[in-house]
Biotite code that builds the C-alpha atoms (Angstrom):
import biotite.structure as struc

atoms = struc.array([
    struc.Atom([9.783, -11.821, -2.447], chain_id="A", res_id=1, res_name="UNK", atom_name="CA", element="C"),
    struc.Atom([11.953, -11.444, 0.632], chain_id="A", res_id=2, res_name="UNK", atom_name="CA", element="C"),
    struc.Atom([15.378, -9.931, 0.163], chain_id="A", res_id=3, res_name="UNK", atom_name="CA", element="C"),
    struc.Atom([18.411, -10.902, 2.194], chain_id="A", res_id=4, res_name="UNK", atom_name="CA", element="C"),
    struc.Atom([20.820, -8.120, 1.190], chain_id="A", res_id=5, res_name="UNK", atom_name="CA", element="C"),
    struc.Atom([23.243, -6.804, 2.346], chain_id="A", res_id=6, res_name="UNK", atom_name="CA", element="C"),
    struc.Atom([25.037, -10.090, 2.715], chain_id="A", res_id=7, res_name="UNK", atom_name="CA", element="C"),
    struc.Atom([26.530, -10.911, 6.072], chain_id="A", res_id=8, res_name="UNK", atom_name="CA", element="C"),
    struc.Atom([24.120, -9.064, 8.371], chain_id="A", res_id=9, res_name="UNK", atom_name="CA", element="C"),
    struc.Atom([21.906, -12.159, 9.049], chain_id="A", res_id=10, res_name="UNK", atom_name="CA", element="C"),
    struc.Atom([18.709, -10.107, 8.746], chain_id="A", res_id=11, res_name="UNK", atom_name="CA", element="C"),
    struc.Atom([15.801, -10.658, 6.393], chain_id="A", res_id=12, res_name="UNK", atom_name="CA", element="C"),
    struc.Atom([14.166, -7.632, 4.788], chain_id="A", res_id=13, res_name="UNK", atom_name="CA", element="C"),
    struc.Atom([10.522, -8.383, 4.070], chain_id="A", res_id=14, res_name="UNK", atom_name="CA", element="C"),
    struc.Atom([8.032, -11.022, 5.127], chain_id="A", res_id=15, res_name="UNK", atom_name="CA", element="C"),
    struc.Atom([7.846, -14.696, 4.269], chain_id="A", res_id=16, res_name="UNK", atom_name="CA", element="C"),
    struc.Atom([4.430, -15.035, 2.663], chain_id="A", res_id=17, res_name="UNK", atom_name="CA", element="C"),
    struc.Atom([1.861, -17.735, 3.383], chain_id="A", res_id=18, res_name="UNK", atom_name="CA", element="C"),
    struc.Atom([3.381, -18.531, 6.784], chain_id="A", res_id=19, res_name="UNK", atom_name="CA", element="C"),
    struc.Atom([2.189, -17.941, 10.302], chain_id="A", res_id=20, res_name="UNK", atom_name="CA", element="C"),
    struc.Atom([3.489, -18.980, 13.672], chain_id="A", res_id=21, res_name="UNK", atom_name="CA", element="C"),
    struc.Atom([1.922, -20.012, 16.952], chain_id="A", res_id=22, res_name="UNK", atom_name="CA", element="C"),
    struc.Atom([3.523, -20.328, 20.374], chain_id="A", res_id=23, res_name="UNK", atom_name="CA", element="C"),
    struc.Atom([3.605, -23.820, 21.894], chain_id="A", res_id=24, res_name="UNK", atom_name="CA", element="C"),
    struc.Atom([3.437, -23.292, 25.681], chain_id="A", res_id=25, res_name="UNK", atom_name="CA", element="C"),
    struc.Atom([4.228, -26.950, 26.438], chain_id="A", res_id=26, res_name="UNK", atom_name="CA", element="C"),
    struc.Atom([7.616, -26.846, 24.702], chain_id="A", res_id=27, res_name="UNK", atom_name="CA", element="C"),
    struc.Atom([8.144, -23.070, 25.081], chain_id="A", res_id=28, res_name="UNK", atom_name="CA", element="C"),
    struc.Atom([8.880, -22.683, 21.353], chain_id="A", res_id=29, res_name="UNK", atom_name="CA", element="C"),
    struc.Atom([7.362, -21.143, 18.226], chain_id="A", res_id=30, res_name="UNK", atom_name="CA", element="C"),
    struc.Atom([5.897, -23.469, 15.595], chain_id="A", res_id=31, res_name="UNK", atom_name="CA", element="C"),
    struc.Atom([5.740, -22.471, 11.924], chain_id="A", res_id=32, res_name="UNK", atom_name="CA", element="C"),
    struc.Atom([2.431, -23.031, 10.128], chain_id="A", res_id=33, res_name="UNK", atom_name="CA", element="C"),
    struc.Atom([1.449, -23.014, 6.449], chain_id="A", res_id=34, res_name="UNK", atom_name="CA", element="C"),
    struc.Atom([-1.258, -20.343, 6.197], chain_id="A", res_id=35, res_name="UNK", atom_name="CA", element="C"),
    struc.Atom([-2.903, -21.953, 3.147], chain_id="A", res_id=36, res_name="UNK", atom_name="CA", element="C"),
    struc.Atom([-3.317, -25.542, 4.362], chain_id="A", res_id=37, res_name="UNK", atom_name="CA", element="C"),
    struc.Atom([-3.053, -24.926, 8.118], chain_id="A", res_id=38, res_name="UNK", atom_name="CA", element="C"),
    struc.Atom([-0.541, -27.741, 8.536], chain_id="A", res_id=39, res_name="UNK", atom_name="CA", element="C"),
    struc.Atom([2.346, -27.405, 10.981], chain_id="A", res_id=40, res_name="UNK", atom_name="CA", element="C"),
    struc.Atom([5.685, -27.291, 9.186], chain_id="A", res_id=41, res_name="UNK", atom_name="CA", element="C"),
    struc.Atom([8.566, -26.915, 11.607], chain_id="A", res_id=42, res_name="UNK", atom_name="CA", element="C"),
    struc.Atom([9.468, -25.887, 15.126], chain_id="A", res_id=43, res_name="UNK", atom_name="CA", element="C"),
    struc.Atom([11.899, -23.058, 15.588], chain_id="A", res_id=44, res_name="UNK", atom_name="CA", element="C"),
    struc.Atom([14.940, -23.642, 17.729], chain_id="A", res_id=45, res_name="UNK", atom_name="CA", element="C"),
])
């Protein structure tokens, strides 16, 4: 599981499992994908 300590540094230690991301060149943004189902979940800001 990913850890987020120490508090206040805004950095995650460890990976988020079962996620991947692909770059969308049309919108110039990264899109999060569920690695198990392959469905798109969210677009990063």
